[in-house]
N, C-alpha and C positions, 0 to 999 in steps of 0.2 A: 439392533434397533436402539437398545438402551444406551450403548456406547456412543452412537451417533448423536443422540439427544444430549448426553453428558458433554460431548465435545462441543456441540453448538452452544450449550449453556456456558461452558468455560470460555469460548471465544467471545460471547456477548458480554460476560462479566469483565474480561480483560479489555475489551474495547471501551466499555464504559469507565473502567478504572483509569484509563490513560487520558481521559478528557477532563480538563479542569474548568471548562465553561467560561473562563474569564478572558478578557482581552489579552492578546499576546503582544509583547513588546516587539518592535521591528527587529528582524534578525540581523545581527552584525555580520560583517564580511570577514569572519575569523575562521580559520581552518583548524582542524583538530591537531593537537600535538601528539596524540597517541591514537592508535587504531587497533582493531582486533581485540584479543583477550585483555589487553591492558586498558582499553577505552571503556566508556560507560556502557552498561547493559542496555539502557534506553536513553533517548534524548529527553531531558527534562525541559520544562518551559523556559528555564533561565540558562540552559546550556548554550555556550558560545560555539560549540562544534558545528561546522558546516554540515547540514543534513546530507548532501550528496556524498561528501567524503565519508561520513559515518556509515551511510548505507552501503557504499562500495566496500568498506572494510568489514562489514558484517557477513558477507557471503562466505560460506565455508571454503576452506582451502584456496585462499587468494594469495598471490604473491604481491609484493610491494609494487612491482611494475604493472600488474593487472589492476590493482586498486587505483593507481594513478590514471590509467587509461579509461577505466570505467567511471571515474568521478566526473569527467567532463560530460559524458553521455548522460549521467544521472542528473547533472545540473539542468540540462535541457528537459529531461523527463519530468523533474520536479517543477520546473517553470510551467510546463504544459498542465501538469496536475493542479497547480495553484489556480489556474484559470477554470478548471473543471470541477474541483472539489471545494467544499466549505472549509475543511481542515487546512491548517498551515503545513508547509513542507516538513517541518519537524515531526508532526503527528503522522503525516503520510509515510515518512521514512520508518517511523516506529511500527506502524500498522503493516507495512510491506514486509518487514523482518518477521513480525509476529505471525503473519499469514504464511510466509515462506517456511518458518520453523514448524508450524502446525502441519503443513502439507508434507514436509520432509518426514515428520514423525509418522504420518499415515502412509509413507512409502511413495509419495507423489511429489517429490522435491522439484522445485523450479528455480531457475535463475531469477534473482530479485529484480533486475532491470527489465527483463522480459515480462515478468509478472506485473510490475508497475505500468509498463507501456501498454500491455494488453488490457488491463483494467481501465486505464485512462481512456483508451480508444473506445472501449465499449460505452463508458459513461458519457463521453463527449457527444455521442449521437443524440442525446436528449436536448442539447443546446441550452442547458441551464445547470446551475451548480448542484452538485450531488454530495451525499455523505460517503466518504471513502470507506469508513468503517462498516457501513451497511452493505456496500458493494463487496467488500472482503467476505462478509458473512454469506452473502448469496453465492459468491464464487466457491467458497469452501464447501458449502452445502451441496452445490452442483457436483463438485469433484467427489464428495463422499457418496453421492447417489450413483456414481459409476461413470460420469461423463469424463472424457479426456479433456485436456486443456483447450483444444480447438472447439469442441462442442460446447463446453461450459462458457467460453467467450462468445460464441454465436448466440447462445441462449441469453446471455446478459445484454449483448448488443441489440437483439430483438426487443428485449424488455425496455431498455432505455430509449431506443428509437421510437417505440410506441408512445412514450411520454411526449416526444416532440410532435408527433402526429396529433395526439390528444390536445396538446397545448395550441397547435395550429388551428384545430377545429373550433376551439373556444374563442378565437379572435374574430 
């Protein structure tokens, strides 16, 4: 129990540390010149690295061919996420890797693009902008409570869909 609380506190502090609260400059259409171990550990607010390429390169044991294939898919995933979440694609990419690493350390590793797609789909049911970092925390907690990926995503989908119903009732 103490370990789960410590992990939740660690995730919350990491989520808050990555937010700078200021306006973000428009993201340039520049791709990374390096990926994997040689590239940046996290995307900073001024980093010119394309978030989709960076995210694809962070998945463990990826070949250059796989990174190239996954980058296009992740561009589309991050574009959908930009419509669903308050955070920008850079922050969403950072949080996806952070969550993926925490799950892997807990023996529950997941593919980063599947993780991003699943979380975006769950939050989209609310039909309003959400906080990706908050969703990551709920997902991580659900997984630590023993739910598998499918059940955790169903729980989150139900939770976020209820926001749409509540919002609809208020109108």
